[in-house]
C-alpha positions as CSV (number, residue, x, y, z in Angstrom):
1,M,0.3,0.1,-0.2
2,Q,1.7,3.2,-1.0
3,T,1.4,6.3,1.6
4,K,0.7,9.5,0.3
5,K,4.5,10.6,0.7
6,N,6.2,7.7,-0.7
7,I,3.8,8.4,-4.3
8,Y,6.9,10.9,-4.8
9,K,9.7,8.9,-4.4
10,D,10.0,9.3,-8.1
11,F,8.8,12.8,-8.9
12,E,8.8,15.7,-7.1
13,H,5.5,16.8,-4.9
14,P,4.0,20.3,-6.6
15,F,4.6,22.3,-3.6
16,A,8.3,21.2,-3.3
17,Q,9.1,24.4,-5.2
18,Y,7.9,26.6,-3.2
19,V,9.6,25.4,0.1
20,R,12.9,25.2,-1.7
21,I,12.5,28.9,-3.1
22,V,12.2,30.3,0.6
23,G,14.9,27.5,2.1
24,K,17.5,27.3,-0.4
25,G,20.5,28.3,1.9
26,K,21.7,32.2,2.9
27,N,22.9,32.5,-0.8
28,G,20.2,30.9,-2.7
29,A,17.1,31.7,-0.8
30,R,14.7,34.4,-1.8
31,S,11.4,35.7,-1.1
32,L,8.4,34.2,-2.7
33,S,6.7,36.8,-5.5
34,Y,3.1,37.8,-5.0
35,D,1.9,35.1,-7.7
36,E,3.9,32.5,-6.0
37,A,3.1,33.3,-2.7
38,Y,-0.6,33.1,-4.1
39,Q,-0.3,30.0,-5.5
40,A,1.5,28.1,-2.5
41,F,-0.8,29.4,0.0
42,S,-3.7,28.4,-2.5
43,M,-2.3,24.6,-2.3
44,I,-1.7,24.9,1.6
45,L,-5.9,26.3,1.9
46,K,-6.8,23.5,-0.4
47,D,-5.3,20.9,1.5
48,E,-2.8,19.9,-0.9
49,V,0.6,19.9,1.1
50,L,2.0,17.3,3.3
51,D,2.5,18.2,7.0
52,V,6.1,18.2,6.5
53,Q,6.3,20.8,3.7
54,L,3.3,22.8,5.8
55,G,6.0,22.7,8.8
56,A,9.2,23.7,7.0
57,F,7.7,26.3,4.9
58,L,5.8,28.1,8.0
59,M,9.1,28.1,10.2
60,L,11.3,29.1,6.7
61,L,9.1,32.1,6.3
62,R,8.6,32.5,10.1
63,V,12.6,32.7,10.3
64,K,13.1,35.2,7.3
65,E,9.9,37.0,7.8
66,E,7.5,37.5,5.0
67,S,7.7,39.9,2.3
68,V,5.0,42.8,1.2
69,D,4.3,40.2,-1.9
70,E,4.4,37.0,0.5
71,L,1.7,38.6,2.5
72,A,-0.5,40.4,0.3
73,G,-0.4,37.0,-1.8
74,F,-1.5,35.2,0.9
75,V,-4.2,37.0,2.2
76,Q,-5.4,37.2,-1.7
77,A,-5.4,33.6,-1.7
78,T,-7.8,33.2,1.3
79,R,-9.8,36.0,0.3
80,D,-10.5,34.3,-2.9
81,Q,-11.7,31.2,-1.6
82,L,-14.3,32.9,1.4
83,N,-17.8,32.3,-0.2
84,F,-19.4,35.4,2.2
85,K,-22.8,37.4,1.6
86,N,-21.8,41.0,0.3
87,L,-23.1,42.9,3.6
88,D,-22.7,46.7,4.5
89,V,-19.5,46.9,6.9
90,D,-17.6,50.2,7.9
91,L,-15.2,48.5,9.9
92,D,-13.4,45.3,10.1
93,W,-11.4,44.9,13.3
94,S,-9.0,42.2,13.4
95,S,-8.5,40.4,17.3
96,Y,-5.8,37.9,17.5
97,A,-3.9,38.5,20.1
98,G,-5.5,38.4,23.9
99,K,-4.5,40.4,26.8
100,R,-2.7,39.7,29.5
101,K,-1.6,42.7,31.5
102,H,-4.8,45.1,30.8
103,Y,-8.3,44.8,30.2
104,P,-9.3,44.6,26.7
105,W,-10.5,48.0,26.3
106,F,-10.2,48.2,22.5
107,L,-13.8,45.9,22.8
108,L,-15.4,48.5,24.9
109,A,-14.2,51.2,21.9
110,A,-15.7,49.2,19.4
111,L,-19.0,48.6,21.0
112,T,-19.4,52.0,21.7
113,L,-19.1,52.9,17.5
114,A,-21.5,49.9,17.1
115,Q,-23.9,51.9,19.3
116,Q,-23.7,55.0,17.4
117,G,-24.3,53.0,14.4
118,Y,-21.1,52.4,12.5
119,K,-21.4,49.3,11.9
120,V,-18.3,46.8,13.4
121,V,-17.4,43.5,12.3
122,M,-14.7,42.1,14.8
123,H,-12.6,38.7,13.9
124,G,-9.8,36.7,15.6
125,A,-8.8,34.1,17.4
126,S,-8.8,32.4,21.3
127,G,-6.4,29.7,22.5
128,H,-3.8,29.9,20.8
129,T,-1.1,31.4,23.1
130,I,-1.3,30.4,26.7
131,N,-2.7,32.3,29.8
132,R,-4.5,35.3,27.7
133,L,-8.1,36.7,27.7
134,Y,-9.3,36.8,24.8
135,T,-11.9,38.6,23.1
136,E,-14.2,35.3,22.7
137,Q,-14.6,35.1,26.0
138,V,-14.9,38.4,27.3
139,L,-17.8,38.8,24.3
140,E,-19.9,35.6,25.7
141,Y,-19.5,37.1,29.1
142,L,-20.7,40.5,27.8
143,G,-23.5,38.6,26.4
144,Y,-22.9,39.0,22.6
145,A,-23.2,35.9,20.6
146,I,-20.4,34.5,18.6
147,C,-21.1,34.4,15.0
148,Q,-21.0,31.2,13.4
149,N,-21.7,32.1,9.3
150,D,-22.1,34.8,7.4
151,T,-25.9,34.7,7.9
152,D,-25.3,35.2,11.7
153,V,-23.3,38.2,11.3
154,E,-25.4,39.8,9.1
155,Q,-28.4,39.2,12.0
156,Q,-26.0,40.9,14.5
157,L,-24.9,44.0,12.6
158,Q,-29.1,44.6,11.9
159,Q,-29.6,43.7,15.5
160,R,-26.1,45.6,17.5
161,N,-24.1,46.9,14.4
162,F,-21.5,44.6,16.1
163,A,-20.7,41.2,15.1
164,Y,-17.4,38.8,16.0
165,I,-17.1,35.8,14.1
166,P,-13.9,33.5,14.9
167,L,-11.2,32.6,12.7
168,E,-12.7,29.1,12.9
169,A,-15.9,30.2,11.1
170,I,-13.8,32.2,8.4
171,S,-11.4,29.7,7.8
172,P,-11.1,25.9,9.4
173,I,-7.6,25.1,7.8
174,L,-6.6,28.9,9.0
175,S,-7.8,28.3,12.4
176,D,-5.6,25.2,12.6
177,L,-2.4,26.8,11.2
178,I,-2.6,29.7,14.1
179,A,-3.4,26.7,16.4
180,L,0.1,25.3,15.6
181,R,1.5,28.3,17.8
182,N,1.9,25.9,21.0
183,I,3.0,22.7,18.8
184,M,5.8,25.0,17.1
185,G,6.4,27.0,19.9
186,L,6.7,30.0,17.5
187,R,4.1,31.9,15.8
188,S,3.9,32.0,11.8
189,P,2.7,34.1,9.4
190,I,-0.7,33.0,9.7
191,H,-0.6,35.2,12.9
192,T,0.1,38.4,10.4
193,L,-2.0,37.4,7.5
194,A,-5.1,36.9,9.0
195,R,-5.8,40.2,10.7
196,L,-5.6,41.3,6.9
197,I,-8.5,39.1,5.5
198,N,-11.2,41.8,6.3
199,P,-13.9,39.5,5.5
200,F,-16.6,41.2,4.2
201,N,-14.8,44.0,2.4
202,A,-15.4,46.8,4.9
203,K,-14.4,50.5,3.9
204,A,-11.8,50.5,6.9
205,T,-9.1,48.1,8.2
206,M,-7.3,48.1,11.8
207,Q,-4.3,45.9,12.7
208,A,-2.5,45.9,15.6
209,I,0.8,44.1,15.6
210,F,3.4,43.1,18.5
211,H,6.4,43.7,16.9
212,P,7.3,47.6,15.5
213,A,9.0,46.0,12.2
214,Y,5.6,44.6,11.0
215,R,4.0,48.1,11.2
216,A,5.3,49.0,7.8
217,S,4.1,46.0,6.3
218,H,1.3,45.5,7.3
219,Q,0.9,48.7,5.7
220,Q,1.9,47.8,2.2
221,A,0.1,44.4,2.4
222,A,-2.9,46.1,2.5
223,F,-2.2,49.1,0.0
224,K,-1.1,46.2,-2.1
225,L,-4.9,44.6,-1.8
226,G,-6.3,47.8,-2.7
227,Y,-7.7,48.6,0.6
228,K,-8.6,52.7,1.0
229,N,-8.6,53.1,4.2
230,S,-6.6,51.2,7.3
231,A,-4.7,51.7,10.0
232,V,-1.9,49.5,11.8
233,I,-0.6,50.1,15.4
234,K,1.6,48.8,17.5
235,G,-1.2,48.0,20.3
236,E,-1.1,47.3,23.8
237,G,-0.5,43.5,23.8
238,G,-0.5,43.4,20.5
239,E,-4.7,44.4,20.7
240,F,-5.6,47.0,18.4
241,E,-5.7,49.4,21.3
242,R,-3.8,52.8,22.2
243,N,-1.2,52.4,25.1
244,P,-1.6,55.8,26.7
245,D,1.6,55.2,28.4
246,A,3.7,54.9,25.1
247,K,3.5,57.2,21.5
248,T,1.6,55.4,19.0
249,L,2.8,56.0,15.4
250,I,0.2,55.1,12.9
251,C,0.7,53.6,9.8
252,G,-2.5,54.4,7.5
253,I,-4.0,54.5,4.4
254,K,-6.2,57.6,4.2
255,N,-8.5,58.0,0.7
256,G,-5.9,55.2,-0.9
257,E,-3.0,57.3,-0.1
258,L,-0.3,56.1,2.6
259,Y,0.7,58.5,5.6
260,E,2.0,57.9,9.0
261,H,0.9,59.9,12.1
262,E,2.2,60.3,15.8
263,L,0.1,60.3,18.6
264,P,2.2,61.5,21.9
265,K,2.5,59.6,25.1
266,L,-0.5,60.6,27.2
267,T,0.9,59.6,31.2
268,V,3.6,60.8,32.8
269,N,4.2,57.4,34.6
270,R,3.9,53.9,33.2
271,S,0.4,52.7,34.2
272,P,0.1,49.8,37.0
273,I,-0.8,46.1,35.5
274,E,-3.7,44.5,36.6
275,E,-3.0,42.0,39.2
276,E,-6.1,39.9,37.8
277,L,-8.6,40.7,34.9
278,D,-11.5,40.4,36.3
279,L,-14.3,40.6,34.3
280,A,-16.9,42.0,36.7
281,V,-15.2,45.5,37.0
282,F,-14.6,45.4,33.4
283,K,-18.3,45.3,32.9
284,A,-18.7,47.8,35.8
285,V,-16.6,50.1,33.5
286,W,-18.8,49.8,30.5
287,E,-22.1,50.1,32.6
288,G,-20.6,53.2,34.5
289,Q,-20.3,51.5,37.8
290,Q,-17.0,52.5,38.3
291,S,-14.3,54.6,36.8
292,H,-10.6,53.4,35.4
293,E,-8.8,56.4,35.0
294,Y,-6.1,54.3,32.3
295,G,-8.7,52.1,31.1
296,E,-11.1,55.0,29.4
297,I,-8.1,56.4,28.3
298,A,-7.2,53.8,26.3
299,V,-11.3,53.3,25.2
300,T,-11.7,57.0,23.6
301,E,-7.8,57.3,22.2
302,T,-8.7,54.0,20.6
303,M,-12.0,55.0,19.2
304,G,-10.6,58.1,17.9
305,I,-7.9,56.2,15.9
306,A,-11.3,54.4,14.6
307,L,-13.8,57.2,13.9
308,Y,-10.5,59.2,11.7
309,T,-9.7,55.7,9.7
310,M,-13.7,55.3,8.8
311,G,-13.5,58.9,7.5
312,A,-15.8,59.6,10.4
313,C,-13.8,63.2,11.7
314,D,-11.3,65.5,9.2
315,S,-8.6,65.2,12.1
316,F,-7.6,62.9,14.8
317,E,-8.2,66.1,17.1
318,E,-11.8,66.3,16.2
319,A,-11.6,62.5,16.2
320,M,-10.6,62.4,20.1
321,L,-13.1,65.0,21.0
322,K,-16.1,62.8,19.2
323,A,-14.9,59.8,21.1
324,K,-15.0,61.2,24.3
325,E,-18.4,62.4,24.0
326,L,-19.6,58.9,22.4
327,W,-18.0,57.5,25.2
328,A,-19.9,59.9,28.1
329,N,-23.3,59.3,26.0
330,R,-22.7,55.6,25.8
331,K,-26.4,53.2,27.2
332,P,-24.4,50.1,27.6
333,K,-27.4,48.4,28.5
334,S,-29.1,48.9,25.6
């Protein structure tokens, strides 16, 4: 009986060429072109690749770091295999990192925007990194549905202007790949490309990164993908959340034009991290029963970046003022 592997004793597996391109030694290796990246990732998504090839490919990319062409090719291959309804979405908000030191204040920014009529779709994955609090858990605690398909997303947008869909529901294969984090011991390019999928073709997109070097590659990949309005920041804990304790450089796209804008540090001393992430406290802040100085600055500043990215305000100054007004007038019980 032939196994899947020994079929290829006498001729080369079609995916071998892509492993060779990125792994052919210090002098022979190179990055994939956009078309090569597109073809390679299309094969991965169709499960036409052996496990040993997949592991080698992902880790070789991790070592060299993916190029803009590779990233854009991977994302476009993913988008072309989606078969979702056309929905009217204002903002695509990726959430893949989870939180460890601070509450997920960005969620309250997104939910406040949704209350004001902005249609927000958030997508993410949970559990791929140990000891982190993920968006899915927090939304369930607050009483929000976790969507499993585009019909669910459509219904949630109609009811609440906000929908969360896990990566598993967008692409089971990508979900399996991102879960390799605890097997490989390393993040892979999947953590990067998942943030850029924009599954419902929202008018604006936002992604956060862990490492500053990835800011420009996300921005350039979004530009190559044709996204007209986008923002990339080094967010707190890797989520799209403004950290008041540090300057925040936004690498963005505004009406199809690239830009950079730096927001200043807002606190004198570093804010204390939370001893524990008690969601009852988080909910109490949302419902106005408790105040949280760091958290409320993080909420309004993050919301301000979103308002500017969506084109709701013409300047960051105007956006931050509007964000404070929206937060003050929120109705968390609605």
